[in-house]
C-alpha positions, 0 to 999 in steps of 0.5 A: 781517789778517782781510781777508787771511785771508778773501782766502786762504780765498777763494783756497783755496775757488776752488782746491778748486772748480776741482779739483772741476770738473776732476774732474767734467769728465774726458773720457769721449768721443773724437771722430773725424771726417774725409773719405773723399776721392773718395766719390760718395755717402754712406758707411756706417761701422761703428765697431768695438771691434776690440781685443776682437773674436774675429775680423774676422767677429764684429764688436763694433759701437760705432756706425754712422754715415753720411758726407754725399755728399762723404764727410765724417763725424763720430762720438762714441765714449763710452769710459773708457780707451784702446782700439783701434777700427776704422772699417770701411766699403766705402771703407776700413779704418782702425785707430786707438788712441783715448783719452778727450779725443781729437779726431782728424781724418783724410782717406783715399781708397779705395786701400789702397796710398795712405798717409794724409797728412792727420791733425790734432787732439788725439790725432792724434800717436798715429795718426801714429806708428801710420801711420809704423810701418805704413809702415816694417814693410810686408811687401809691400815685402819681396817686392821684395828678394832673399833676401840683402836681406830680413833685413838690410832688416827689421832696419834697419826694425825698429831704426828703428821701435823708435827711433821708439817710444823717442823718443816714449814720454815724450809718450804715456800708459802705455796707448798705450806698452803698446799699441805695445810689444805691437805690436812684439813681435807684428811681430817674432814674425810675421817670425821665425815666419811671414813666411819661410814665406810668402816660400818658398811664394808668392814662391819666396824661400827664406831660412834661418830662425833657429830659435833666434830664432823660439823666443825670440820665441814665449817673448816673446809668452807672457811678455808676454801681459798687454800684449796685452789690447786689441791685436787682432794680439797676441791673434790671434798668442797664440791661434795660438801656443797652438794650435800648442803644443796641436798639438805636444802631440797631433797625433792627437786633437782633444779632447786638443788643445782640452784642451791649448789651454785649459790653455795659456790658463788658465796665462797671467798675464792678466786674466779678461776677456782669458782669456775672449776668448782661450778664445773665440777658440780655440774659434771657430777650432776650430769653423771647422775643423768640430770641432763635436761635439768643442767641445760640452763645452768650450763648456758649461764656458765658459758655466758658468765665465763666465755673464756673458761678452760672448762667450756669444751669439756662441759659441752663434750660431756653434755653431748655424751650424756644427752645420748644416754639420758632418760628416754633415749634408746639404750645402747645394745651392749654385748656380753657373754653368758657363763656358757659362752653364748653371746648376749645382747641387751636388746634380747630383753626388750619387753621387760623392765631390766635392772642392771647391776654392774659389778666385779668380784674384786669390788668390795662395795659391789659384793656388800650390796648382794644381800640387799639385792636378794631381798629386792629380787624376793619382792618381785619373784612373782613378777615376770615383767622384770629381769635382774641382769648382773653384768660382771666387768671382771677381766679374769673370767675364771674368777667370775665363774668361780664366784658364781659356782661358790654362790649358787644362791646368787640368782638373776641373769649372769653375763660377763663383759670383761675389760673392767672400765674398758668394757662395753657396758662401762664405755656405753654408759660412761661408768666410772665407778662400780657398783652402778645400777641402771634401769631400762624400760619395756621399750628398751629405752633408758629409765635411769642411768643412776638407779637406786642401790639395793641397800636403799630398800623401799626407794629402789622398789618405788623406782622399779614400780614406776618403771613397771608402770610405763616407759620413761617420759 
């Protein structure tokens, strides 16, 4: 009996020891490896904490690694919980939800339209589900359907996507299931609230929108706000919805709109960390529109309220940069080339009101504004105090020149500042999306860094008339 008791004691001790070892060896990292197929040299890869970033242009880097010359890479990511990350390189852009203990391998090329097919390893099933959902709800596909097919095809694909999520739910963690739920709510809202407008404005596909469905989806986004923490798409959607509410509350006064935006975010049932992110995202988006003076007291309040926020330094840096190009500041003297190869400087136009249109031949929305721009130019055709300056950021100058040759009715001053979003004009004015419109007054000072689009019609004319009346205050 004594021997048996001792044996049982040893078994119990071994079990306790094993349990302790299991607790101690709980995974605290994830491994991501793979190959950039077709790479001819080493690829620089920035691993980003994407779900917590304020915008694409304010990255939170977890690590930076290089592949070998054949594109093979491996990275170890310390983490205590699941999170959305991005592997960003000049070769490809891949969003992945990773959890401690994952060891995911995948292969990709540098063609955005090519689906990723080689995926393996522990945790790779999450990536496969995400890739499948992305292929089902690929908005580029819907532009190939006529107006009668778009809604029914979307409903079919959305239903298939939801069925997939329901079928795999038992196999995944609560964190990943929550992430997928947030993604589907966001996708549904985008379709109901925004995609129809895109089809109408840029694809000439006019579909009668179900306004009741759009309103319901807005409510769903707000009601489920807490599950959007860590999901970049959901956070951005939530921020713009809160801004839309603020706009409807006061279309005239920017300070009142920012106040209302803050109230909307403060009223959400979300974590303190997520509230900090959404407030910072909103404030940054208002800064991006040139609302520098209006934002100052809100930023001061933010720093006092959240002295340890991870976003304080980013907001301070962005404020400083935007102040330098705020209304009334001297416009940066950007340089470009005219069609003959002659160097152009923005300062050459001092003494004129300058309406700058930053565009590119590859930018569909830019080209969609051109017919409206002709009407604006016709309105001012007898006014010699205003210049319409078109700055193409096309990297391929030949495409730009060919476009000008094929569109002789495209009037205005034409220059090229090659480099896309690394061009002089985009860096000087912090341009992160085109088309972008800027007004410079007769003294060469900034009147507006986010002017009205030509398609706004009378709104733009009113803004240009104010600029013609005198310099920015």
